[in-house]
C-alpha positions in Angstrom: 0.1 0.1 0.0 1.3 3.3 -0.9 1.9 6.0 1.8 0.6 9.5 1.5 3.0 12.2 2.6 2.2 14.4 5.6 3.1 18.0 5.8 4.6 19.0 9.1 5.3 22.9 8.9 7.4 23.2 5.8 8.5 19.5 5.8 6.8 16.8 3.8 7.0 13.4 5.6 6.6 10.4 3.6 8.3 8.1 0.9 10.5 10.0 -1.4 11.2 12.8 1.2 14.0 13.3 3.6 13.6 11.5 6.8 12.1 13.7 9.5 14.5 13.5 12.5 13.4 14.3 16.0 15.5 14.8 18.9 13.2 13.9 21.9 14.2 16.1 24.8 11.2 14.8 26.9 12.0 15.2 30.6 15.8 14.9 30.0 16.2 18.6 30.9 15.5 17.6 34.5 13.5 20.7 35.1 16.2 23.1 34.1 15.5 25.5 31.2 19.2 26.1 30.8 19.7 22.3 30.1 16.7 22.3 27.7 18.3 25.2 25.6 21.6 23.2 25.4 19.8 20.2 24.1 18.1 22.3 21.6 21.4 23.5 20.4 22.6 19.9 20.2 19.7 19.0 18.1 20.3 22.0 15.7 24.0 21.3 15.5 23.2 17.7 14.6 20.9 18.6 11.9 17.7 17.5 13.2 14.2 18.8 12.0 12.5 19.0 15.4 12.7 18.7 19.1 10.0 17.2 21.4 9.1 17.7 24.9 6.6 16.0 27.2 3.8 17.8 28.8 1.5 16.5 31.9 -0.9 17.7 34.2 0.5 15.9 37.2 -2.8 15.8 39.2 -4.8 14.4 36.1 -2.3 11.8 34.9 -1.4 10.5 38.4 -3.5 9.3 41.2 -3.0 11.0 44.7 -1.9 7.6 46.0 0.8 7.5 43.3 2.0 10.9 44.0 2.2 10.5 47.7 4.5 7.7 47.4 8.0 8.1 48.8 10.6 8.8 46.1 14.0 10.4 46.5 14.9 13.0 43.9 16.7 16.3 43.5 13.2 17.8 44.0 12.2 16.2 47.3 11.2 13.0 49.0 7.8 12.2 47.1 6.7 11.2 43.7 4.6 14.4 43.6 7.9 16.5 44.0 9.6 14.6 41.3 6.7 14.9 38.8 6.2 18.6 39.4 9.7 19.4 39.4 10.2 18.0 35.7 7.3 20.0 34.5 7.8 23.4 32.7 5.0 26.1 32.8 4.1 29.0 30.6 7.1 31.1 31.0 9.4 28.2 30.2 7.5 27.2 27.1 7.4 30.6 26.0 11.2 30.8 26.1 11.4 27.5 24.3 9.1 28.7 21.7 11.3 31.9 21.3 14.6 30.0 21.4 13.6 27.6 18.8 12.4 30.3 16.3 15.8 31.9 16.8 17.7 28.5 16.3 15.3 27.7 13.2 14.1 24.3 14.6 10.6 23.1 15.0 9.4 22.0 18.6 6.4 20.1 19.7 5.2 17.8 22.7 3.9 14.7 23.6 0.7 15.5 25.7 -0.5 13.1 28.4 -4.0 14.7 29.1 -6.5 16.9 27.5 -5.5 19.9 29.7 -1.9 19.6 28.4 -3.0 19.5 24.8 -5.1 22.8 25.3 -1.9 24.3 27.0 0.6 23.4 24.2 -2.0 24.5 21.5 -1.4 28.0 22.7 1.9 27.8 20.9 0.5 26.6 17.6 2.8 23.5 17.5 3.4 21.9 14.0 2.2 18.7 15.2 1.4 16.4 18.2 2.9 13.2 19.3 0.7 10.7 21.0 2.9 8.5 23.4 2.6 4.8 23.2 1.1 4.8 27.0 -1.9 6.8 25.6 -2.7 4.9 22.3 -5.8 3.3 23.8 -7.0 6.7 25.5 -9.8 7.1 23.0 -10.9 10.5 24.6 -7.5 11.9 24.3 -7.2 10.7 20.7 -10.4 12.5 19.6 -9.2 15.5 21.7 -6.0 15.8 19.6 -7.8 15.0 16.2 -10.3 17.8 16.8 -7.5 20.4 16.7 -6.5 19.3 12.9 -2.9 19.2 13.3 -0.7 16.6 12.1 -0.1 13.6 14.6 2.6 11.2 15.1 1.2 8.0 16.9 3.7 5.9 18.8 2.9 2.3 19.0 5.0 0.7 21.8 3.4 -1.9 24.1 0.4 -2.2 21.7 -1.1 -5.0 19.8 -1.9 -4.7 16.2 -5.7 -4.7 16.9 -5.1 -1.6 19.3 -3.1 0.2 16.7 -6.0 -0.5 14.3 -8.4 1.0 16.7 -6.4 4.2 17.3 -5.9 4.6 13.6 -9.8 4.3 13.1 -10.3 7.0 15.6 -7.6 9.3 14.1 -8.2 8.7 10.6 -5.2 8.1 8.2 -5.2 11.9 6.9 -2.2 13.9 8.6 -1.0 10.9 10.6 2.3 9.2 11.0 2.6 5.8 12.8 5.7 5.3 14.6 6.9 1.8 15.3 8.2 1.4 18.8 9.2 -0.7 21.5 8.5 0.8 25.1 11.4 -0.6 27.3 14.3 1.7 28.2 16.6 0.6 27.0 15.2 -1.8 24.3 16.9 -5.1 23.6 17.8 -5.5 20.1 15.7 -8.9 19.8 12.8 -7.0 20.8 12.8 -4.3 18.3 11.1 -6.2 15.6 12.0 -3.8 13.0 10.1 -5.7 10.2 7.0 -4.3 11.9 7.7 -1.2 9.9 6.7 -3.2 6.8 3.7 -4.7 8.4 2.4 -1.2 9.2 3.4 0.1 5.7 1.4 -2.8 4.1 -1.7 -1.9 6.1 -2.1 1.7 6.5 -1.9 4.4 3.7 0.0 6.8 6.0 3.9 7.3 6.5 5.5 5.0 9.0 8.3 6.0 11.2 10.3 4.7 14.1 10.7 5.8 17.8 13.8 4.0 19.3 14.8 3.4 22.9 17.6 1.1 22.2 21.5 1.6 22.9 23.5 2.5 19.8 22.7 3.7 16.4 22.9 0.9 14.0 19.3 -0.4 14.6 17.8 3.1 14.1 19.8 3.4 10.9 18.3 0.1 9.7 14.9 1.4 10.4 15.5 4.0 7.9 16.7 1.5 5.3 13.3 -0.4 5.9 11.6 2.8 4.9 11.0 4.7 8.3 10.0 8.3 7.1 10.6 9.6 10.5 13.0 8.7 13.3 12.8 9.7 16.8 15.6 9.1 19.6 15.9 10.7 23.1 18.9 13.0 23.6 20.9 13.8 26.6 23.9 15.8 27.4 25.3 12.7 29.3 24.0 9.3 29.8 25.2 9.3 33.3 23.0 12.4 34.2 20.4 11.9 36.8 17.1 10.9 35.3 15.1 7.6 34.3 15.4 8.2 30.4 19.1 9.2 30.3 20.4 5.7 29.9 18.2 5.1 26.8 19.2 8.3 25.2 22.0 9.3 22.8 24.6 11.8 23.5 25.5 14.8 21.2 28.2 13.3 19.2 25.8 10.2 18.8 22.9 12.3 17.6 25.3 14.1 15.0 26.4 10.7 13.7 22.9 9.4 13.4 21.8 12.3 11.3 24.7 12.1 9.2 24.4 8.4 8.6 20.6 8.8 7.8 21.5 11.5 5.2 24.1 9.1 3.7 21.6 6.3 3.6 19.1 8.3 1.8 21.5 9.1 -1.0 22.6 5.4 -1.1 19.3 3.9 -1.4 18.6 5.4 -4.9 15.6 5.0 -6.9 15.8 1.2 -7.6 16.5 1.4 -11.4 19.5 -0.6 -12.5 22.0 1.7 -14.5 25.5 2.1 -15.6 26.8 5.3 -14.1 29.1 7.8 -15.9 31.8 7.1 -13.3 31.7 3.3 -14.3 32.1 3.8 -17.9 35.9 4.0 -18.0 36.1 1.2 -15.4 33.9 -0.9 -17.7 36.0 -0.1 -20.7 39.2 -1.1 -18.9 38.1 -4.3 -16.8 35.1 -5.9 -18.8 35.7 -9.0 -20.2 33.3 -10.6 -22.6 33.4 -14.4 -23.9 31.1 -15.3 -26.7 
């Protein structure tokens, strides 16, 4: 089944177009705006198309019981202190929006509840990402779709039937389906990259890849298999405090990933066998024929 391209701001995402590369900052900023800005600069230097954050309304996403649990962190001794410490508010996102405009990179967010969607909508994002954890949250899917913006749908920890149901709700217009495995970090033998082909065969929308593995080679393999968008978590240092840091890639790794993806795109070609001009003198010198 052929995939239709999706326009995200001034980029077309789909077969025949450059891979849309997303550096997920998520919560790796550890509640520090200065760290977030350094990570944005890392993404710009690497040549990424966009950065992505995560936005939650803490009291909606988590129960009071969960928030009251003891948990030591730089923000305090409870889970509430941690979750609230990792959330940026209006002032921080205004600065993120300004900084990304200045640096010439797109930004958007994964929103975990309707209030967070409405909050991010104030900034007119180019698209939204629905995280794997919310793929079966039908009310949230409809809330996203009502805004009419392109959507990237992550499919970790989901069955194919659950993916089908989500796609039936969202529709296939302005939708990119992201193959994903939701362990941090993911084991290579659980990445199941051939699911990219299964999704391409079933749905008429672009298919991408959201990776949480260690290393770059399997993400690069996803682009060979036709992933039109690639997302990886980015960190300043994998040894930093935080739950997602170990499944993230550092600045030099992000630069290598984008560089390799662009080389792979050139190398894939159009599938038509031909003799290149550069081969002609080699052919004349080396070709042997026997009749």
